[in-house]
C-alpha atoms as one frame of an Amber mdcrd trajectory, in Angstrom:
protein
  27.404  15.518 -59.041  30.125  14.141 -56.585  29.366  10.617 -57.729  30.369
  11.471 -61.324  33.419  13.232 -60.011  34.539  10.201 -58.188  33.896   7.941
 -61.174  35.923  10.496 -63.288  38.793  10.045 -60.879  38.719   6.371 -60.942
  38.450   6.191 -64.595  41.594   8.446 -64.766  43.556   6.422 -62.292  42.889
   3.265 -64.379  43.960   5.012 -67.542  47.343   6.323 -66.014  48.133   2.719
 -64.563  47.439   1.246 -68.003  49.483   3.631 -69.713  52.381   3.036 -67.100
  52.147  -0.634 -67.674  52.340  -0.478 -71.484  55.416   2.090 -71.073  57.144
  -0.581 -68.863  56.444  -3.181 -71.469  57.950  -1.327 -74.249  61.103  -0.378
 -72.009  61.385  -4.048 -71.279  61.333  -4.903 -74.761  64.127  -2.559 -75.662
  66.252  -3.370 -72.628  65.848  -7.062 -72.621  63.428  -9.004 -70.465  65.775
 -10.458 -68.056  67.771  -7.505 -67.553  64.525  -5.652 -66.850  63.327  -8.466
 -64.580  66.220  -8.241 -62.322  66.272  -4.530 -62.110  62.697  -4.498 -61.160
  63.042  -6.982 -58.630  65.889  -5.221 -56.860  63.784  -1.891 -56.710  60.649
  -3.817 -55.320  62.803  -5.653 -52.600  64.187  -2.124 -51.643  60.627  -0.686
 -51.706  59.506  -3.514 -49.411  62.133  -2.251 -46.805  61.181   1.351 -47.318
  57.441   0.360 -46.754  58.255  -1.435 -43.498  59.996   1.321 -41.993  57.391
   4.021 -43.127  54.752   1.956 -42.067  56.229   1.229 -38.450  56.746   4.982
 -38.174  53.176   5.748 -39.318  51.641   3.329 -36.738  53.800   4.976 -33.919
  52.685   8.575 -35.283  49.083   7.816 -35.376  49.075   6.102 -32.039  50.831
   9.280 -30.546  48.592  11.610 -32.377  45.243  10.026 -31.581  45.778   7.904
 -28.379  44.586  10.819 -26.194  41.149  10.676 -28.104  40.579   7.256 -27.160
  38.980   5.649 -24.095  42.326   4.197 -23.003  43.790   7.448 -22.322  41.649
   7.706 -19.159  41.032   5.403 -16.524  37.939   3.198 -16.431  35.099   4.568
 -14.407  33.871   1.272 -12.774  35.531  -1.551 -11.038  34.554  -4.164 -13.657
  35.986  -1.799 -16.212  39.054  -1.780 -14.673  39.281  -5.438 -15.286  37.987
  -5.239 -18.872  40.971  -2.652 -19.616  43.545  -5.205 -18.206  42.063  -7.776
 -20.440  42.107  -5.413 -23.428  45.711  -4.554 -22.712  46.796  -8.182 -22.599
  44.929  -8.919 -25.873  46.598  -5.892 -27.552  50.049  -7.224 -25.976  49.661
 -10.476 -27.592  48.252  -9.632 -30.747  50.500  -6.635 -30.978  53.616  -8.737
 -30.562  52.429 -11.209 -33.255  51.720  -8.324 -35.743  54.940  -6.550 -35.490
  57.079  -9.839 -35.622  55.039 -11.087 -38.662  55.065  -7.767 -40.445  58.772
  -7.427 -39.929  59.589 -10.890 -41.113  57.302 -10.584 -44.020  58.971  -7.577
 -45.497  62.311  -8.497 -44.386  62.163 -11.934 -45.865  61.002 -10.242 -49.309
  64.146  -8.337 -49.258  66.616 -10.838 -48.096  65.568 -13.646 -50.171  64.787
 -11.665 -53.423  65.459 -13.630 -56.780  69.127 -13.959 -57.874  70.717 -16.595
 -60.258  72.945 -18.114 -57.654  69.980 -18.944 -55.235  67.915 -21.909 -55.453
  64.582 -22.164 -53.465  64.343 -24.871 -50.908  61.170 -26.673 -50.952  59.449
 -29.250 -48.500  56.014 -30.749 -48.649  55.300 -31.106 -45.032  56.449 -30.296
 -41.391  54.519 -31.606 -38.439  56.694 -29.706 -35.989  55.949 -26.176 -37.776
  52.173 -27.283 -38.123  52.114 -28.178 -34.246  53.743 -24.775 -33.563  51.437
 -22.518 -35.460  48.225 -24.403 -34.369  49.019 -25.162 -30.625  50.609 -21.847
 -29.641  47.678 -19.590 -31.014  45.144 -22.107 -29.580  46.471 -21.728 -25.998
  46.571 -17.908 -26.125  43.168 -17.666 -27.441  41.745 -20.313 -25.073  43.270
 -18.104 -22.135  41.929 -14.877 -23.561  38.444 -16.343 -24.049  38.472 -17.980
 -20.716  39.215 -14.789 -19.013  36.571 -12.966 -21.125  33.939 -15.422 -19.850
  34.987 -15.161 -16.367  34.396 -11.370 -16.154  31.159 -11.730 -18.354  29.693
 -14.159 -15.641  30.792 -11.832 -13.109  29.322  -8.760 -14.683  25.931 -10.381
 -15.271  25.899 -12.442 -12.154  24.084 -11.774  -8.945  24.715  -8.057  -7.588
  25.661  -7.391  -4.224  22.546  -7.421  -1.830  22.996  -3.660  -1.125  23.190
  -2.635  -4.752  21.146   0.231  -6.162  18.548  -0.762  -8.663  17.807   1.169
 -11.921  15.535   0.127 -14.543  16.512   1.274 -18.052  14.164   0.889 -21.104
  15.087   1.603 -24.689  12.698   2.804 -27.645  13.435   4.416 -30.733  15.108
   6.844 -29.917  15.679   7.634 -26.319  16.081   5.926 -22.969  13.874   5.962
 -19.959  14.809   5.061 -16.458  12.658   3.963 -13.280  13.674   3.707  -9.785
  11.867   1.761  -7.054  10.245   3.701  -4.276  10.606   3.197  -0.360   9.323
  -0.500  -0.620  12.425  -1.257  -3.149  10.105  -3.189  -5.499   9.438  -2.252
  -9.056   5.622  -2.374  -9.837   4.262  -4.845 -12.309   4.469  -3.937 -16.123
   2.455  -5.116 -18.923   3.238  -3.919 -22.516  -0.592  -3.754 -23.354  -0.717
  -0.736 -20.835   1.957   1.288 -22.450   0.266   4.575 -23.327   2.892   7.504
 -23.585   0.134  10.078 -24.330  -1.312   9.435 -20.769   1.885   9.271 -18.951
   2.429   5.794 -18.887   5.220   5.249 -21.427   6.564   2.192 -19.778   3.306
   0.266 -19.440   3.320   0.091 -15.583   0.332  -1.478 -13.962  -1.003   1.088
 -11.785  -3.293  -1.571 -10.124  -0.308  -2.787  -8.646   0.550  -1.044  -5.443
   4.248  -1.501  -5.754   4.082   0.887  -8.535   2.756   3.801  -6.699   6.083
   4.945  -5.445   8.103   4.157  -8.542  10.107   7.199  -9.937  10.675   7.953
 -13.689  13.308   9.969 -15.191  15.163  10.493 -18.407  18.453  10.735 -16.582
  20.314   8.027 -14.760  21.563   8.969 -11.180  24.146   6.753  -9.589  25.882
   7.008  -6.233  29.668   6.819  -6.419  31.390   3.743  -4.990  28.097   1.910
  -4.560  27.083  -1.100  -6.593  24.378  -0.503  -8.996  22.161  -3.262 -10.811
  20.594  -2.327 -14.283  17.578  -4.046 -15.430  17.384  -3.493 -19.154  14.453
  -3.633 -21.287  13.393  -2.564 -24.854   9.889  -1.698 -26.209  10.302  -2.146
 -30.024  13.539  -3.293 -31.666  16.837  -4.580 -30.105  18.769  -1.822 -28.730
  22.091  -2.023 -26.656  23.013  -0.107 -23.420  26.494   1.186 -24.107  28.351
   2.420 -21.229  31.898   3.429 -22.932  33.296   5.161 -19.694  32.503   2.195
 -17.520  33.518  -0.264 -20.243  30.113  -2.039 -20.052  27.413  -2.914 -22.510
  24.332  -5.224 -22.591  21.743  -5.823 -25.293  18.026  -4.706 -24.568  15.697
  -7.031 -26.003  11.893  -6.758 -26.321  10.222  -9.145 -24.018  13.403 -10.449
 -22.440  15.074  -8.476 -19.488  18.878  -8.386 -19.316  20.965  -7.367 -16.367
  24.232  -6.149 -15.420  25.984  -4.607 -12.485  29.080  -2.484 -11.629  30.215
   0.243  -9.240  30.990   3.600 -10.322  34.388   4.742  -9.155  34.354   8.615
  -9.919  31.575  11.319  -9.677  30.846  13.329 -12.976  32.786  16.323 -11.339
  35.907  13.975 -10.610  35.770  12.794 -14.129  35.884  16.290 -15.407  39.066
  16.874 -13.419  40.614  13.390 -14.732  39.847  14.172 -18.414  40.402  17.877
 -18.454  37.132  18.411 -19.930  34.819  20.809 -18.135  31.994  19.598 -20.414
  32.418  15.807 -19.653  29.226  13.830 -19.253  28.954  10.047 -18.733  26.998
   8.921 -21.782  24.695   6.009 -22.517  24.985   5.143 -26.244  23.013   2.608
 -28.307  25.636   0.105 -29.629  23.021  -1.597 -31.718  21.804  -0.271 -35.128
  18.010   0.313 -34.345  16.704   2.562 -36.981  17.169   5.799 -38.869  17.568
   7.859 -35.480  20.246   5.575 -33.876  22.857   8.124 -34.062  20.717  10.537
 -31.792  19.859   7.752 -29.075  22.023   9.015 -26.156  21.221   9.195 -22.583
  23.004  10.974 -19.569  24.253   9.409 -16.484  25.183  11.390 -13.425  27.299
   9.940 -10.567  27.265  11.872  -7.551  27.759  11.527  -3.848  25.176   9.890
  -1.451  23.941  13.312  -0.090  23.649  14.669  -3.681  21.758  11.715  -4.709
  19.296  12.056  -1.745  18.810  15.648  -2.402  17.806  14.774  -6.104  15.627
  11.781  -5.210  13.758  14.052  -2.757  12.628  16.314  -5.448  11.288  13.519
  -7.433   7.525  12.753  -7.764   6.111   9.302  -8.420   4.997   8.823 -11.750
   1.628   7.207 -10.512   0.597  10.671  -8.821   1.655  12.492 -11.938  -0.682
  10.251 -14.059  -3.658  10.437 -11.530  -3.339  14.033 -10.964  -3.680  14.469
 -14.826  -6.811  12.216 -15.004  -8.635  13.429 -11.995  -8.158  16.208  -9.406
  -6.343  14.264  -6.504  -7.020  15.500  -3.211  -4.093  17.160  -1.085  -4.536
  14.383   1.468  -4.122  11.562  -1.120  -1.032  13.402  -2.375   0.469  13.799
   0.885  -0.081  10.040   2.146   1.568   8.971  -1.245   4.568  11.108  -0.855
   5.441   9.718   2.493   6.064   6.295   0.955   8.353   7.694  -1.612  11.732
   9.420  -2.140  13.912   6.648  -0.767  17.520   7.366  -0.472  19.894   5.010
  -2.415  21.560   4.064   0.708  18.244   1.969   1.544  18.515  -1.630   0.948
  16.592  -2.760  -2.265  14.357  -5.655  -2.376  14.070  -7.922  -5.266  12.000
  -6.429  -8.062   8.477  -7.658  -9.157   9.561  -9.084 -12.748   5.972 -10.284
 -13.539   4.829  -9.095 -16.950
C-alpha cells in the first residue's frame, strides 16, 4: 500500500512541475522572451547565493547537532586508534578546505558572472599552468595521505610485541567465538573437518593435539588494559569482518586464510563509561562485511579490564577439552584435576607462537 502511495506522490509532483513549466512558458510569451530571460537569470543568481548561505549554515547545524553521536566525539580506545584518528582529521581538514573553497567559488561565480548584455565571455582553449596545478597539487596530497595510511596499516598488521596477549576470534553466521591459549601459550591444532558444534567442538579443534587440552573458549573477548593484544582472525563459512569501532580497527575474516592485527587497549570498560557518560557502554565487535540475512545481529562483546580482574576471570574458565570429554565419558576426578593444573594462565604470562597447522 505504501508503494502505491509513493508512486502517487511522485506522479503528483511531476504533474505540478509540468504545470509550473507551462505557466512560465505562457508568461514568457506575454512579457517577451528577452525580458523574461533576464528577470529569471537575476532571480536564479540570487538564489545561488541564498543556497550557498543556507547550505553552509545547514552543514554547521548538522555538525553541531550530530557530532556527539559520532565516534570522533570520544577518544580512540587504542594506541593505533589514536593514529587513525589523526590521519582521519588530516584527511577531513584537507578535503574540507577544498570542499568549502570550491563550493563558495562555484555559487559566487554563478552570481558574479551572471549574464548581462555588456559582458562578453572570455574563452581560451588550453592552459598548461592550470592543468599542472589541478593535477600535481591533488596528486601530492593524495600520495601523502595514502602513504600515511599504508604506514599505519603495516604497523597494525605487522609483528606484535613479544609480550602481547593472544586471542583467536572466529566468525560464523551469525556470531563470534573466542579462544585463548592455556598455560603453554600455544593454540591447539584445528581441522575444519572436525567441526561439530553439537558435540562441543564448534571451532574444529583437534583434541589429539596436546596443545589443545588447555585452550579456553568463550563468547566474550576479555582484554587487559595497557597490554598489547594480537588477534588471530578466522571465518568458518563466508567472509566476515571484525569491526572494532571504538578501537578504530577492522580486519576481514576469510575462510581458510587466518588474518591478524594487534593493538593496545587504553581504557577499561568502566573508564570508558565515565568518558562517554553512558552507564550502559560496552565495547562492541561488529561485522563490517555483509554476510547474510542475520548480518545486522552479528555482534560480539569486548571487556577491557585490569590484570587482576582478567586473572580472576580466567581462573573461572574451564578448558573446552574437559567439557567435551566430560560430555562423552565420565572423566575421573584425578584426570580433571591434573588437566586443570596446566590451565588458567593469566594474561601476564608470555605467550608462545601459536600452532597454525590446519
